[in-house]
C-alpha positions as a Markdown table, in Angstrom:
| # | Residue | x | y | z |
|---|---|---|---|---|
| 1 | Unk | -0.1 | 0.0 | 0.0 |
| 2 | Unk | 3.0 | 2.3 | 0.5 |
| 3 | Unk | 3.5 | 2.9 | -3.2 |
| 4 | Unk | -0.1 | 4.2 | -3.6 |
| 5 | Unk | -0.7 | 8.0 | -3.5 |
| 6 | Unk | -3.7 | 9.1 | -1.4 |
| 7 | Unk | -5.2 | 12.5 | -0.7 |
| 8 | Unk | -6.0 | 13.5 | 2.8 |
| 9 | Unk | -9.6 | 12.2 | 2.9 |
| 10 | Unk | -8.5 | 8.8 | 1.6 |
| 11 | Unk | -5.8 | 8.6 | 4.3 |
| 12 | Unk | -8.1 | 9.6 | 7.0 |
| 13 | Unk | -10.8 | 7.1 | 5.7 |
| 14 | Unk | -8.3 | 4.2 | 5.9 |
| 15 | Unk | -7.1 | 5.3 | 9.4 |
| 16 | Unk | -10.7 | 4.8 | 10.9 |
| 17 | Unk | -11.0 | 1.7 | 13.1 |
| 18 | Unk | -12.7 | -1.2 | 11.1 |
| 19 | Unk | -15.3 | -1.5 | 13.8 |
| 20 | Unk | -16.8 | 1.6 | 12.8 |
| 21 | Unk | -19.3 | 2.0 | 9.9 |
| 22 | Unk | -18.8 | 5.0 | 7.7 |
| 23 | Unk | -20.7 | 7.5 | 5.8 |
| 24 | Unk | -18.5 | 9.2 | 3.2 |
| 25 | Unk | -20.5 | 12.2 | 2.4 |
| 26 | Unk | -19.2 | 15.4 | 0.7 |
| 27 | Unk | -19.0 | 17.4 | -2.3 |
| 28 | Unk | -18.3 | 15.9 | -5.8 |
| 29 | Unk | -14.7 | 15.0 | -6.9 |
| 30 | Unk | -13.4 | 14.3 | -3.5 |
| 31 | Unk | -12.1 | 10.7 | -4.3 |
| 32 | Unk | -14.9 | 8.8 | -2.5 |
| 33 | Unk | -15.0 | 6.0 | -4.9 |
| 34 | Unk | -11.3 | 5.5 | -5.0 |
| 35 | Unk | -11.5 | 5.4 | -1.3 |
| 36 | Unk | -14.1 | 2.6 | -1.4 |
| 37 | Unk | -11.7 | 0.7 | -3.7 |
| 38 | Unk | -8.9 | 1.2 | -1.2 |
| 39 | Unk | -11.0 | -0.3 | 1.6 |
| 40 | Unk | -11.9 | -3.3 | -0.5 |
| 41 | Unk | -8.2 | -3.9 | -1.5 |
| 42 | Unk | -7.1 | -3.7 | 2.2 |
| 43 | Unk | -9.9 | -5.9 | 3.4 |
| 44 | Unk | -8.9 | -8.6 | 1.0 |
| 45 | Unk | -5.1 | -8.2 | 2.0 |
| 46 | Unk | -6.1 | -8.6 | 5.7 |
| 47 | Unk | -8.5 | -11.4 | 5.5 |
| 48 | Unk | -7.5 | -13.4 | 2.5 |
| 49 | Unk | -10.0 | -16.1 | 1.4 |
| 50 | Unk | -12.5 | -15.2 | 4.2 |
| 51 | Unk | -12.9 | -11.8 | 2.6 |
| 52 | Unk | -16.2 | -11.2 | 0.7 |
| 53 | Unk | -16.7 | -7.8 | -0.3 |
| 54 | Unk | -19.9 | -6.5 | -2.1 |
| 55 | Unk | -19.8 | -3.1 | -3.9 |
| 56 | Unk | -23.3 | -1.8 | -4.8 |
| 57 | Unk | -24.7 | 0.8 | -7.3 |
| 58 | Unk | -28.3 | 1.4 | -8.3 |
| 59 | Unk | -27.8 | 0.5 | -11.9 |
| 60 | Unk | -25.4 | -1.6 | -13.9 |
| 61 | Unk | -24.3 | 1.6 | -15.9 |
| 62 | Unk | -23.2 | 3.1 | -12.6 |
| 63 | Unk | -20.8 | 0.1 | -12.1 |
| 64 | Unk | -18.7 | 0.9 | -15.1 |
| 65 | Unk | -16.9 | 3.8 | -13.6 |
| 66 | Unk | -15.9 | 1.8 | -10.5 |
| 67 | Unk | -14.9 | -1.2 | -12.6 |
| 68 | Unk | -12.3 | 1.2 | -14.3 |
| 69 | Unk | -11.2 | 2.4 | -10.8 |
| 70 | Unk | -10.7 | -1.1 | -9.6 |
| 71 | Unk | -8.9 | -2.2 | -12.9 |
| 72 | Unk | -6.4 | 0.7 | -12.3 |
| 73 | Unk | -5.9 | 0.2 | -8.5 |
| 74 | Unk | -5.9 | -3.6 | -8.4 |
| 75 | Unk | -3.8 | -3.9 | -11.7 |
| 76 | Unk | -1.2 | -1.4 | -10.0 |
| 77 | Unk | -1.0 | -3.6 | -6.8 |
| 78 | Unk | -1.3 | -7.2 | -8.2 |
| 79 | Unk | -0.7 | -7.0 | -11.9 |
| 80 | Unk | -2.2 | -9.9 | -13.7 |
| 81 | Unk | -2.5 | -11.9 | -10.4 |
| 82 | Unk | -5.9 | -10.2 | -9.7 |
| 83 | Unk | -8.5 | -11.7 | -12.1 |
| 84 | Unk | -11.8 | -10.0 | -13.1 |
| 85 | Unk | -14.7 | -11.9 | -14.6 |
| 86 | Unk | -16.6 | -9.2 | -16.6 |
| 87 | Unk | -19.8 | -11.2 | -17.0 |
| 88 | Unk | -20.1 | -12.0 | -13.2 |
| 89 | Unk | -18.5 | -8.6 | -12.2 |
| 90 | Unk | -16.2 | -10.4 | -9.5 |
| 91 | Unk | -12.7 | -9.8 | -8.9 |
| 92 | Unk | -10.7 | -12.7 | -7.3 |
| 93 | Unk | -7.7 | -11.6 | -5.4 |
| 94 | Unk | -4.5 | -13.5 | -5.2 |
| 95 | Unk | -5.1 | -14.3 | -1.4 |
| 96 | Unk | -8.4 | -15.9 | -2.1 |
| 97 | Unk | -10.8 | -13.2 | -1.4 |
| 98 | Unk | -13.2 | -11.6 | -3.8 |
| 99 | Unk | -14.8 | -8.2 | -4.6 |
| 100 | Unk | -18.2 | -8.5 | -6.4 |
| 101 | Unk | -19.6 | -5.4 | -8.1 |
| 102 | Unk | -23.5 | -5.5 | -7.8 |
| 103 | Unk | -26.6 | -3.8 | -8.9 |
| 104 | Unk | -29.4 | -3.0 | -6.5 |
| 105 | Unk | -32.4 | -1.0 | -7.7 |
| 106 | Unk | -35.5 | -2.7 | -6.4 |
| 107 | Unk | -36.7 | -5.3 | -3.9 |
| 108 | Unk | -36.8 | -7.7 | -6.8 |
| 109 | Unk | -33.0 | -7.2 | -7.2 |
| 110 | Unk | -32.4 | -8.2 | -3.7 |
| 111 | Unk | -33.3 | -12.0 | -4.7 |
| 112 | Unk | -29.8 | -12.1 | -6.1 |
| 113 | Unk | -28.2 | -11.7 | -2.6 |
| 114 | Unk | -30.7 | -13.3 | -0.4 |
| 115 | Unk | -29.0 | -16.0 | 1.7 |
| 116 | Unk | -25.5 | -15.0 | 0.8 |
| 117 | Unk | -22.9 | -13.7 | 3.2 |
| 118 | Unk | -20.6 | -10.7 | 2.9 |
| 119 | Unk | -18.0 | -9.3 | 5.3 |
| 120 | Unk | -17.8 | -5.7 | 3.8 |
| 121 | Unk | -20.7 | -3.9 | 2.2 |
| 122 | Unk | -19.8 | -0.8 | 0.0 |
| 123 | Unk | -22.6 | 1.3 | -1.3 |
| 124 | Unk | -21.7 | 4.2 | -3.8 |
| 125 | Unk | -23.9 | 7.0 | -4.8 |
| 126 | Unk | -26.4 | 6.1 | -2.0 |
| 127 | Unk | -28.3 | 9.4 | -2.6 |
| 128 | Unk | -29.8 | 7.8 | -5.6 |
| 129 | Unk | -32.1 | 5.7 | -3.3 |
| 130 | Unk | -35.1 | 7.8 | -2.3 |
| 131 | Unk | -35.5 | 5.8 | 1.0 |
| 132 | Unk | -33.2 | 3.5 | 2.9 |
| 133 | Unk | -35.3 | 0.3 | 2.9 |
| 134 | Unk | -33.3 | -1.6 | 0.4 |
| 135 | Unk | -29.9 | -0.7 | 2.1 |
| 136 | Unk | -31.3 | -1.6 | 5.4 |
| 137 | Unk | -32.2 | -5.0 | 4.2 |
| 138 | Unk | -28.8 | -5.7 | 2.8 |
| 139 | Unk | -27.3 | -5.4 | 6.4 |
| 140 | Unk | -28.9 | -9.0 | 6.9 |
| 141 | Unk | -26.2 | -10.4 | 4.4 |
| 142 | Unk | -23.3 | -9.1 | 6.7 |
| 143 | Unk | -21.8 | -12.3 | 8.3 |
| 144 | Unk | -18.3 | -13.4 | 9.1 |
| 145 | Unk | -15.9 | -15.1 | 11.5 |
| 146 | Unk | -15.6 | -13.5 | 15.0 |
| 147 | Unk | -12.1 | -12.0 | 14.2 |
| 148 | Unk | -13.5 | -10.4 | 11.0 |
| 149 | Unk | -15.2 | -7.0 | 11.8 |
| 150 | Unk | -18.3 | -6.8 | 9.5 |
| 151 | Unk | -18.7 | -3.4 | 8.1 |
| 152 | Unk | -20.9 | -1.0 | 6.1 |
| 153 | Unk | -19.5 | 2.0 | 4.2 |
| 154 | Unk | -21.7 | 4.2 | 2.1 |
| 155 | Unk | -20.9 | 7.1 | 0.0 |
| 156 | Unk | -23.1 | 10.0 | -1.5 |
| 157 | Unk | -23.2 | 13.5 | -2.6 |
| 158 | Unk | -25.7 | 16.2 | -1.3 |
| 159 | Unk | -28.8 | 16.9 | -3.5 |
| 160 | Unk | -30.0 | 13.6 | -4.8 |
| 161 | Unk | -33.4 | 11.8 | -4.1 |
| 162 | Unk | -32.1 | 10.4 | -0.9 |
| 163 | Unk | -30.7 | 13.8 | 0.5 |
| 164 | Unk | -33.3 | 14.0 | 3.4 |
| 165 | Unk | -32.8 | 10.6 | 4.9 |
| 166 | Unk | -29.1 | 10.6 | 4.6 |
| 167 | Unk | -28.6 | 14.0 | 6.1 |
| 168 | Unk | -31.1 | 13.0 | 8.9 |
| 169 | Unk | -29.3 | 9.6 | 9.7 |
| 170 | Unk | -25.6 | 10.5 | 9.2 |
| 171 | Unk | -24.8 | 14.1 | 8.8 |
| 172 | Unk | -26.5 | 16.1 | 11.6 |
| 173 | Unk | -25.6 | 13.6 | 14.2 |
| 174 | Unk | -22.1 | 14.5 | 15.1 |
| 175 | Unk | -19.2 | 16.6 | 13.8 |
| 176 | Unk | -17.0 | 15.3 | 10.9 |
| 177 | Unk | -14.9 | 12.3 | 11.8 |
| 178 | Unk | -16.5 | 11.9 | 15.3 |
| 179 | Unk | -18.2 | 8.6 | 16.3 |
| 180 | Unk | -22.0 | 8.5 | 16.9 |
| 181 | Unk | -24.6 | 5.8 | 17.5 |
| 182 | Unk | -27.1 | 5.2 | 14.9 |
| 183 | Unk | -30.4 | 3.7 | 16.2 |
| 184 | Unk | -31.6 | 1.9 | 13.2 |
| 185 | Unk | -28.5 | -0.2 | 12.6 |
| 186 | Unk | -27.5 | -0.2 | 16.3 |
| 187 | Unk | -24.0 | 0.5 | 15.1 |
| 188 | Unk | -21.4 | 3.2 | 15.6 |
| 189 | Unk | -20.8 | 5.4 | 12.6 |
| 190 | Unk | -18.6 | 8.2 | 11.5 |
| 191 | Unk | -19.3 | 11.0 | 9.0 |
| 192 | Unk | -16.3 | 11.4 | 6.7 |
| 193 | Unk | -16.7 | 14.3 | 4.4 |
| 194 | Unk | -14.6 | 15.2 | 1.3 |
| 195 | Unk | -14.5 | 18.0 | -1.4 |
| 196 | Unk | -13.0 | 18.3 | -4.7 |
| 197 | Unk | -10.7 | 21.2 | -3.3 |
| 198 | Unk | -8.8 | 18.6 | -1.2 |
| 199 | Unk | -8.2 | 16.1 | -4.0 |
| 200 | Unk | -4.9 | 17.1 | -5.6 |
| 201 | Unk | -5.1 | 14.3 | -8.1 |
| 202 | Unk | -7.7 | 16.0 | -10.4 |
| 203 | Unk | -7.6 | 19.3 | -12.3 |
| 204 | Unk | -9.6 | 21.2 | -9.6 |
| 205 | Unk | -10.2 | 24.4 | -11.8 |
| 206 | Unk | -11.5 | 22.3 | -14.8 |
| 207 | Unk | -13.7 | 20.2 | -12.4 |
| 208 | Unk | -15.3 | 23.3 | -11.0 |
| 209 | Unk | -16.1 | 24.6 | -14.4 |
| 210 | Unk | -17.8 | 21.4 | -15.2 |
| 211 | Unk | -19.9 | 21.5 | -12.0 |
| 212 | Unk | -20.8 | 25.1 | -12.6 |
| 213 | Unk | -22.0 | 24.2 | -16.2 |
| 214 | Unk | -24.1 | 21.3 | -14.8 |
| 215 | Unk | -26.4 | 23.4 | -12.7 |
| 216 | Unk | -26.2 | 27.0 | -13.9 |
| 217 | Unk | -29.5 | 27.9 | -12.6 |
| 218 | Unk | -29.3 | 26.2 | -9.2 |
| 219 | Unk | -26.8 | 28.0 | -7.0 |
| 220 | Unk | -27.9 | 26.0 | -3.8 |
| 221 | Unk | -27.1 | 22.6 | -5.5 |
| 222 | Unk | -23.7 | 24.0 | -7.0 |
| 223 | Unk | -22.7 | 25.1 | -3.4 |
| 224 | Unk | -23.6 | 21.7 | -2.0 |
| 225 | Unk | -21.5 | 20.0 | -4.7 |
| 226 | Unk | -18.6 | 22.2 | -4.3 |
| 227 | Unk | -18.5 | 22.4 | -0.5 |
| 228 | Unk | -20.1 | 19.1 | 0.5 |
| 229 | Unk | -22.5 | 21.1 | 2.9 |
| 230 | Unk | -25.6 | 19.1 | 3.4 |
| 231 | Unk | -27.2 | 22.0 | 5.2 |
| 232 | Unk | -26.9 | 24.3 | 2.1 |
| 233 | Unk | -29.0 | 22.2 | -0.2 |
| 234 | Unk | -32.5 | 22.9 | 1.3 |
| 235 | Unk | -33.7 | 21.3 | -1.9 |
| 236 | Unk | -32.5 | 21.6 | -5.5 |
| 237 | Unk | -36.0 | 22.2 | -6.9 |
| 238 | Unk | -37.8 | 24.6 | -4.4 |
| 239 | Unk | -34.6 | 26.1 | -2.8 |
| 240 | Unk | -34.8 | 29.4 | -4.6 |
| 241 | Unk | -38.6 | 30.0 | -3.9 |
| 242 | Unk | -39.3 | 28.3 | -0.6 |
| 243 | Unk | -38.5 | 30.2 | 2.6 |
| 244 | Unk | -39.9 | 29.2 | 6.0 |
| 245 | Unk | -39.9 | 32.8 | 7.2 |
| 246 | Unk | -42.3 | 33.8 | 4.2 |
| 247 | Unk | -44.2 | 30.7 | 3.5 |
| 248 | Unk | -44.8 | 29.1 | 6.9 |
| 249 | Unk | -47.8 | 30.4 | 9.0 |
| 250 | Unk | -48.8 | 29.4 | 12.5 |
| 251 | Unk | -51.7 | 27.0 | 12.9 |
| 252 | Unk | -55.2 | 28.4 | 12.3 |
| 253 | Unk | -57.9 | 28.1 | 14.9 |
| 254 | Unk | -60.7 | 28.1 | 12.3 |
| 255 | Unk | -61.2 | 28.7 | 8.6 |
| 256 | Unk | -62.6 | 32.3 | 8.3 |
| 257 | Unk | -66.2 | 33.0 | 6.7 |
| 258 | Unk | -65.9 | 34.0 | 3.1 |
| 259 | Unk | -62.8 | 31.9 | 2.3 |
| 260 | Unk | -63.2 | 29.3 | -0.4 |
| 261 | Unk | -62.1 | 25.6 | 0.8 |
| 262 | Unk | -61.4 | 22.3 | -0.9 |
| 263 | Unk | -59.3 | 19.3 | -0.3 |
| 264 | Unk | -56.4 | 18.1 | -2.6 |
| 265 | Unk | -55.4 | 14.4 | -2.4 |
| 266 | Unk | -52.6 | 12.2 | -3.6 |
| 267 | Unk | -53.6 | 8.6 | -3.1 |
| 268 | Unk | -51.3 | 5.9 | -2.0 |
| 269 | Unk | -51.3 | 2.6 | -0.1 |
| 270 | Unk | -47.8 | 1.2 | -0.2 |
| 271 | Unk | -46.7 | 4.8 | -1.0 |
| 272 | Unk | -47.8 | 7.6 | 1.3 |
| 273 | Unk | -51.4 | 9.1 | 1.0 |
| 274 | Unk | -51.5 | 12.8 | 1.4 |
| 275 | Unk | -54.4 | 15.1 | 1.8 |
| 276 | Unk | -54.5 | 19.0 | 2.3 |
| 277 | Unk | -57.3 | 21.3 | 3.3 |
| 278 | Unk | -56.7 | 24.3 | 1.2 |
| 279 | Unk | -58.3 | 27.7 | 1.6 |
| 280 | Unk | -58.3 | 30.6 | -0.9 |
| 281 | Unk | -58.4 | 34.1 | 0.4 |
| 282 | Unk | -60.9 | 36.7 | -0.6 |
| 283 | Unk | -58.3 | 39.3 | 0.1 |
| 284 | Unk | -58.3 | 39.9 | 3.9 |
| 285 | Unk | -56.5 | 39.6 | 7.2 |
| 286 | Unk | -57.0 | 36.3 | 9.0 |
| 287 | Unk | -55.7 | 35.7 | 12.6 |
| 288 | Unk | -53.1 | 38.6 | 12.2 |
| 289 | Unk | -51.9 | 37.9 | 8.8 |
| 290 | Unk | -52.9 | 39.6 | 5.6 |
| 291 | Unk | -53.5 | 37.3 | 2.6 |
| 292 | Unk | -53.8 | 39.1 | -0.8 |
| 293 | Unk | -56.8 | 38.1 | -2.8 |
| 294 | Unk | -56.5 | 34.5 | -4.4 |
| 295 | Unk | -53.5 | 33.4 | -2.1 |
| 296 | Unk | -53.8 | 29.9 | -1.1 |
| 297 | Unk | -53.1 | 28.4 | 2.4 |
| 298 | Unk | -52.5 | 24.9 | 3.2 |
| 299 | Unk | -54.4 | 24.9 | 6.4 |
| 300 | Unk | -54.0 | 21.3 | 7.6 |
| 301 | Unk | -52.7 | 17.9 | 6.4 |
| 302 | Unk | -53.5 | 14.2 | 6.8 |
| 303 | Unk | -50.5 | 12.1 | 5.8 |
| 304 | Unk | -50.6 | 8.3 | 6.0 |
| 305 | Unk | -46.9 | 7.7 | 6.1 |
| 306 | Unk | -44.5 | 5.6 | 8.1 |
| 307 | Unk | -42.7 | 7.8 | 10.6 |
| 308 | Unk | -39.4 | 6.1 | 9.9 |
| 309 | Unk | -39.7 | 6.3 | 6.1 |
| 310 | Unk | -41.1 | 9.3 | 4.4 |
| 311 | Unk | -41.6 | 7.4 | 1.1 |
| 312 | Unk | -43.7 | 4.6 | 2.5 |
| 313 | Unk | -47.3 | 4.6 | 3.3 |
| 314 | Unk | -49.4 | 2.6 | 5.8 |
| 315 | Unk | -51.1 | 0.3 | 3.5 |
| 316 | Unk | -54.5 | 2.0 | 3.9 |
| 317 | Unk | -57.3 | 1.1 | 1.6 |
| 318 | Unk | -59.4 | 3.6 | -0.2 |
| 319 | Unk | -62.2 | 2.9 | 2.2 |
| 320 | Unk | -60.0 | 3.5 | 5.3 |
| 321 | Unk | -58.4 | 6.7 | 3.8 |
| 322 | Unk | -61.8 | 8.1 | 3.0 |
| 323 | Unk | -63.0 | 7.5 | 6.6 |
| 324 | Unk | -59.8 | 9.2 | 7.9 |
| 325 | Unk | -60.4 | 12.3 | 5.7 |
| 326 | Unk | -64.1 | 12.6 | 6.9 |
| 327 | Unk | -62.7 | 12.6 | 10.6 |
| 328 | Unk | -59.7 | 14.9 | 9.6 |
| 329 | Unk | -62.3 | 17.6 | 8.3 |
| 330 | Unk | -64.8 | 17.5 | 11.1 |
| 331 | Unk | -63.0 | 20.0 | 13.3 |
| 332 | Unk | -62.8 | 22.4 | 10.3 |
| 333 | Unk | -66.5 | 22.1 | 9.5 |
| 334 | Unk | -65.8 | 22.0 | 5.7 |
| 335 | Unk | -67.1 | 19.6 | 3.0 |
| 336 | Unk | -65.2 | 16.7 | 1.9 |
| 337 | Unk | -64.8 | 17.8 | -1.7 |
| 338 | Unk | -61.9 | 18.6 | -4.0 |
| 339 | Unk | -59.4 | 17.1 | -6.4 |
| 340 | Unk | -57.3 | 14.0 | -6.5 |
| 341 | Unk | -54.7 | 12.2 | -8.4 |
| 342 | Unk | -56.1 | 11.4 | -12.0 |
| 343 | Unk | -55.2 | 7.7 | -11.4 |
| 344 | Unk | -58.0 | 7.6 | -8.8 |
| 345 | Unk | -60.6 | 7.8 | -11.6 |
| 346 | Unk | -59.4 | 4.6 | -13.5 |
| 347 | Unk | -61.7 | 1.5 | -13.2 |
| 348 | Unk | -60.0 | -1.0 | -11.0 |
| 349 | Unk | -61.7 | -3.9 | -12.7 |
| 350 | Unk | -62.7 | -5.4 | -9.3 |
| 351 | Unk | -66.3 | -4.7 | -9.4 |
| 352 | Unk | -65.9 | -1.7 | -7.1 |
| 353 | Unk | -65.3 | 0.8 | -9.8 |
| 354 | Unk | -62.7 | 3.4 | -9.5 |
| 355 | Unk | -60.9 | 4.6 | -6.2 |
| 356 | Unk | -62.8 | 7.9 | -6.6 |
| 357 | Unk | -66.1 | 5.9 | -6.5 |
| 358 | Unk | -64.9 | 4.2 | -3.4 |
| 359 | Unk | -64.3 | 7.5 | -1.9 |
| 360 | Unk | -67.7 | 8.8 | -2.9 |
| 361 | Unk | -69.4 | 6.0 | -1.2 |
| 362 | Unk | -67.9 | 7.2 | 2.0 |
| 363 | Unk | -68.8 | 10.9 | 1.5 |
| 364 | Unk | -65.6 | 12.1 | 0.0 |
| 365 | Unk | -65.9 | 13.6 | -3.4 |
| 366 | Unk | -63.2 | 14.3 | -6.0 |
| 367 | Unk | -62.7 | 15.6 | -9.5 |
| 368 | Unk | -59.6 | 14.8 | -11.5 |
| 369 | Unk | -56.6 | 17.1 | -10.8 |
| 370 | Unk | -55.6 | 17.1 | -14.5 |
| 371 | Unk | -52.1 | 16.4 | -13.4 |
| 372 | Unk | -50.8 | 15.5 | -16.9 |
| 373 | Unk | -49.3 | 18.9 | -17.4 |
| 374 | Unk | -46.7 | 18.6 | -14.5 |
| 375 | Unk | -44.6 | 21.5 | -15.4 |
| 376 | Unk | -47.4 | 23.9 | -15.6 |
| 377 | Unk | -48.3 | 22.9 | -12.0 |
| 378 | Unk | -44.8 | 23.2 | -10.7 |
| 379 | Unk | -44.3 | 26.5 | -12.3 |
| 380 | Unk | -47.4 | 28.0 | -10.7 |
| 381 | Unk | -46.6 | 26.4 | -7.3 |
| 382 | Unk | -43.0 | 27.9 | -7.5 |
| 383 | Unk | -44.3 | 31.3 | -8.5 |
| 384 | Unk | -46.9 | 31.3 | -5.7 |
| 385 | Unk | -44.2 | 30.3 | -3.1 |
| 386 | Unk | -41.9 | 33.1 | -4.3 |
| 387 | Unk | -44.8 | 35.6 | -4.1 |
| 388 | Unk | -45.7 | 34.8 | -0.6 |
| 389 | Unk | -45.4 | 38.0 | 1.7 |
| 390 | Unk | -45.9 | 40.4 | -1.2 |
| 391 | Unk | -48.9 | 42.7 | -0.6 |
| 392 | Unk | -50.4 | 42.8 | -4.0 |
| 393 | Unk | -50.1 | 39.3 | -5.5 |
| 394 | Unk | -51.4 | 36.0 | -4.4 |
| 395 | Unk | -49.0 | 33.7 | -2.7 |
| 396 | Unk | -48.8 | 30.1 | -1.3 |
| 397 | Unk | -48.7 | 29.8 | 2.5 |
| 398 | Unk | -48.2 | 26.5 | 4.4 |
| 399 | Unk | -49.3 | 26.0 | 7.9 |
| 400 | Unk | -46.7 | 24.6 | 10.4 |
| 401 | Unk | -49.4 | 21.8 | 11.1 |
| 402 | Unk | -48.3 | 20.4 | 7.7 |
| 403 | Unk | -45.4 | 18.4 | 9.0 |
| 404 | Unk | -45.1 | 16.1 | 6.0 |
| 405 | Unk | -44.9 | 19.1 | 3.7 |
| 406 | Unk | -42.1 | 20.6 | 5.8 |
| 407 | Unk | -40.2 | 17.3 | 6.1 |
| 408 | Unk | -40.3 | 16.6 | 2.4 |
| 409 | Unk | -41.0 | 19.4 | 0.0 |
| 410 | Unk | -38.0 | 21.6 | 0.9 |
| 411 | Unk | -35.6 | 18.7 | 0.2 |
| 412 | Unk | -36.9 | 17.5 | -3.2 |
| 413 | Unk | -34.4 | 17.3 | -5.9 |
| 414 | Unk | -34.6 | 18.1 | -9.6 |
| 415 | Unk | -35.1 | 15.4 | -12.1 |
| 416 | Unk | -31.6 | 15.6 | -13.7 |
| 417 | Unk | -33.0 | 14.2 | -17.0 |
| 418 | Unk | -35.7 | 16.8 | -17.1 |
| 419 | Unk | -34.4 | 19.7 | -14.9 |
| 420 | Unk | -37.7 | 21.6 | -15.0 |
| 421 | Unk | -39.5 | 18.6 | -13.2 |
| 422 | Unk | -39.2 | 17.1 | -9.7 |
| 423 | Unk | -37.4 | 13.9 | -9.2 |
| 424 | Unk | -40.4 | 11.5 | -8.7 |
| 425 | Unk | -38.4 | 8.8 | -7.1 |
| 426 | Unk | -38.1 | 11.1 | -4.0 |
| 427 | Unk | -40.9 | 11.7 | -1.3 |
| 428 | Unk | -42.8 | 13.9 | -3.5 |
| 429 | Unk | -46.4 | 13.0 | -2.4 |
| 430 | Unk | -47.0 | 16.2 | -0.4 |
| 431 | Unk | -45.8 | 18.3 | -3.2 |
| 432 | Unk | -48.0 | 16.3 | -5.7 |
| 433 | Unk | -51.1 | 16.9 | -3.5 |
| 434 | Unk | -50.3 | 20.6 | -3.2 |
| 435 | Unk | -49.9 | 20.9 | -7.0 |
| 436 | Unk | -53.2 | 19.2 | -7.5 |
| 437 | Unk | -54.9 | 21.7 | -5.3 |
| 438 | Unk | -53.5 | 24.6 | -7.1 |
| 439 | Unk | -54.5 | 23.2 | -10.4 |
| 440 | Unk | -58.1 | 22.4 | -9.3 |
| 441 | Unk | -60.8 | 22.9 | -11.8 |
| 442 | Unk | -64.5 | 23.3 | -10.9 |
| 443 | Unk | -63.8 | 22.0 | -7.3 |
| 444 | Unk | -67.3 | 23.0 | -6.3 |
| 445 | Unk | -68.8 | 20.1 | -8.0 |
| 446 | Unk | -72.1 | 18.8 | -7.0 |
| 447 | Unk | -72.6 | 15.2 | -5.8 |
| 448 | Unk | -74.3 | 14.6 | -9.2 |
| 449 | Unk | -71.1 | 15.2 | -11.0 |
| 450 | Unk | -69.9 | 12.0 | -9.8 |
| 451 | Unk | -70.7 | 8.4 | -10.9 |
| 452 | Unk | -72.2 | 6.6 | -7.8 |
């Protein structure tokens, strides 16, 4: 290992005790992937034929870069004595250990690893996972002899679909390079940050230019990529328009007379189900705050979501959800009518009609949200968020009661393939329900408008 040249981050990473799990999280270009390859190399050197290393990426395409890294590193150390099987994506080391490069995108992919044992699990670009459930399951595959410390090391950059859960679990728990206990895994972790500025093995000026060109209209995301600051990126998509000091309002005691009210709903069962009570201002002051005419307030929220996973629902049926909505609205004394996800109006083929018809039988009446034009909805939502607080134009205001909104919407990432859209793999259910409500059409429909 002495002939290898390492940057400061990689040196510190290798110096951490093997009993500690590691989150390698920082800006882009800090040398995290090379650091993971170094950990795999050292593990195989130390434990020989008992070393079983699994490196994971979400897609096979993502494995190609790491394959090149390992070819360079392992070839430098072992020459031709380390053999790589390209069809199996497995390195077999001279000492008998192996390093497998694997893909894990869905729960169906987990079948490839079920029942198998590994002594070191490396996960790269973990921010591509919108929730941690798949990676949590992989911990069950860590098994080894008593004298081999099993270990998980994950790496990620700020700003992806998994930004929220990663920051909550690993970043804001202790200072950099300081150990902390993580409750879910029952393990001791260390947050190990890096930045491109500390990597002397790349052309740093050129790399900065490339990052700047990648997000010219998103200064928050650029700062996160450059500095590795997870607090900077409040959310790549809404960062420029959403400000708690302008958009958040204290919980209301009641809805004022003369305000138009409706509900907006994004249905889910395995995924979260989110409902907002929305109110439109006639242009008046309510409970000490002036709301310009046509301003919209998210007054209250009903979110059926697992508390430990913002992208998973409670498996509620349409009937259960409808009953919960009726109870949710009783204190507000408003009608259960509004807009919902267009998919609610498709016939399920099970004799019960559509999901919307199941809702109507329970006294909850919806019209389609016409969500097909996503960009129009997002544009309007962004504009209203940005206009909140102005005295002469309508804005969008969100009650502090709406915990799921504040837990998710500020952290939603852009879709990197369609930058004007939200990355739908993240917990966007609250944002979707809000968008439906803003785009409502003929929300004061009569009961006769619905097929019963």
